[in-house]
N, C-alpha and C positions, 0 to 999 in steps of 0.2 A: 177864655184862653184860645189862641189860634190852634186849631186841631192839627194843622200841618206841623207847627212848631212842637206840639206834644208828641206827634208821631216821630219827628226827628229826634226829640229828647229821649224817647223810649228806645229808639234804635241805637242812639249813642250809648245809652246806659247798658243796653244788652251787649253791645260791642265791648264796652269796658269790662263787663263781667266775664265775657269770653276770654278777653286778653288776660285778666287777672287769673282766671282758672287755668288758662294755658301756661301763664308764667308760673303759677303755683305748681302745676304738674311738672313743668320743666325743672323748677327748683327742687321739687321732690325727687325727680329722677336724678338730678345732679347730686343731691345730698346722698341718695341711695348709692350712686356710683362712687362718691367720695368715701362713704362708709365702707362699701364693699372693697374698695382699693386699700383703705386703712386696715380693714380686717385681714385682707390677703397679705398685706405687708407685715402685720403683727404675727400672723400665722407662720409666715416664712421665717421671721426672726426667731419665733418660738421654736420652730423645727430645727433651725440652725443651732440654737442654744442647746436643744436636747441632744442633737448629734454630737456637738462638742463635748457636752457633759458625759455622753455615753462613751466617746473615745477616751476621755480622761479617766473615767471609771475603769474601762477595760485595760488601759495602760497601767493604772495603779494596781489593778488586780493581778495582771501579768507580772508586774514588777515585784509585788508582794509574794507571788507564788515562786518566782525565781529566788528571792531572798530566803524564803522558807526552805526551798529545796537545798540551797547552798548551806543553810544552817543545819539541816538534817544530815547532810553529808559530812559535816564537820564534827557532829556529835559522836562521841565514842560509843562503841557497841555496848560496852559495860563499864561501870566505874567503881563498883563496890565488891568485886569478887576477889580482889587481891592480886598479887604479882605471880606470874607463872615462873616458879622458882625451883622446880624439881631438879635434883642432882643425885649423884651416886650415894650420898649420905642419907637420903630420905627414903621413905617406904610408901608403898601403895596398898590399897585394900583389895580383897577378893571381889571381883565383879559379879560373881554368882557363887552360890554354895554348891559344891559338887566335887566328885572325884576326878582327879587328873587321869584321863584314859589314854592320853598319848602325850608324853613330855616334850619339852623343848629339847632339840638335839641337832646342833649344827656341826659337831666334831665327829660324831658317829651316826650311822644310819639306824633308823627304827622301822619296825614293821607296820605297814598300813594295810589293815585287814581287807578293806573293800578293794583296794587297788592290787592287793596281793603282791606287794613288793616292798623292798627296803629302800629308804631314802632319808635324807635329812629333813628335820622339821623346824621351821623358823619360829614357830610359836608353840602353844600348848593347847590341847583339847580338854575342856572341862565339862564333864557330864552335866546336863541340865535339861529338864523336861520342856517339851514344846509349850511356848507361852510364858515361860519364866522371864521375869523382868531382869534386865541386865543393868547393873549400877556402875556409875563412873568410879574408876579406881583412884582418881586424883583430880585436883583442880586443873582444868585445861580449856583449850579452845578447839572447837571442831573445825578441822581443816579440810576434811574430805568425807563425802558420802558417796560410796561407789558400790559396784556389784560385779562379780565375775562367776564363772562356772565352777570354780574350785571352792571358794570360801563364801559364796552367796553375797548377801547384802552386808556391807562393811561400813564402819564409822571409824575414822582416824582422828585422834585428839592429841594436840600438841601440849606438852606439859611444861616446857621451858628448858633452856640450856641444851637444846638439840635432842631432847627426849620426846618420844611419841608412843602412844599405845593404839592398837587396832583391835576392834571388836568385830568378829565375823560370824557367819551363820545366823544372821538376824532375820526376823520376819518384819514386824512393825518397827519403824524407827521414829523416835520422838524428837530428834534434834535435826538441825540443818547446819550447813557450812556457815561459820561466823558466830555460832552460838558459843557461849561460855558455860561450862558445867563444873560443879564442885563435887567433891567426893560424896557418893551416895545418891546423886541425881540419876534419874532414869535415862538410859541411853536408848533402849528399845526392848524388844522381846525376842526370845529364842524361836527360830522357825524350824521347818523340816530340814534335815541335812541335805546337802547337795549330793549328786550321784557319786561323787568321789568319796563320800563318807557314809554311805547308807548302812553298812555293817556296824559302824561305830555308834550309830544312833544319834538322837538330837543332842547337841552340845554347843558350847561357845568356843569359837576359835579366838584365842587371846594372844596377841603378839606385842612385844615391846621392842622399840627401835632406839638406837643411839645414832643419830644421823640417818643413814640408809642401811646401817648394819643391825640385824636382829641380835638381841641379847636375851638372856634367860630371865623371864619374869619372876621366877621363884627366888631369885637373888634379892628382889626388892619387895616382895609381898610380905606383909607382917602377919 
């Protein structure tokens, strides 16, 4: 064999190998770039899908929350307590057991010991120890929970047909506005008397109203 030809063949073979390796590396890089591009594209699509899914989920959740809120607002506060049907022919029960220490009196004045004066009394004072539980006198709906310096903490309950009752001189209150109570349910407990009634001692101030006008509770208590 001609050595020059052998040398040329070896050189050509080496060059072919270099070209193949270079082409292989180029193809590998190209494949890597293609795969990387595909992966990036797939990741971008996946991210977009996740964002769309998240938006849909949040929208559905917000929509469901709105629907639930609307449903809750439409639900009645109570459905099984009966109709508020009090009238002048019906009677109420005693809210506490105790002596009437100052009667209802809107036509004549009565003496208020602590205030040391005579004046009309729109309700009646029923003696009751501090902490005594006050019971609902009739089925009704709590319309007000208020407080003032004369009668302390008060709860007003609507009975129906324009009649209401007010429980005053309370300490703890167990009900809130919008609650329904039936006869015998706990309204709250008796507290310390306000400064206007210190001499009278702890008691329940109990008032009955027809519209805005006070009426004598004793006419309706059985």
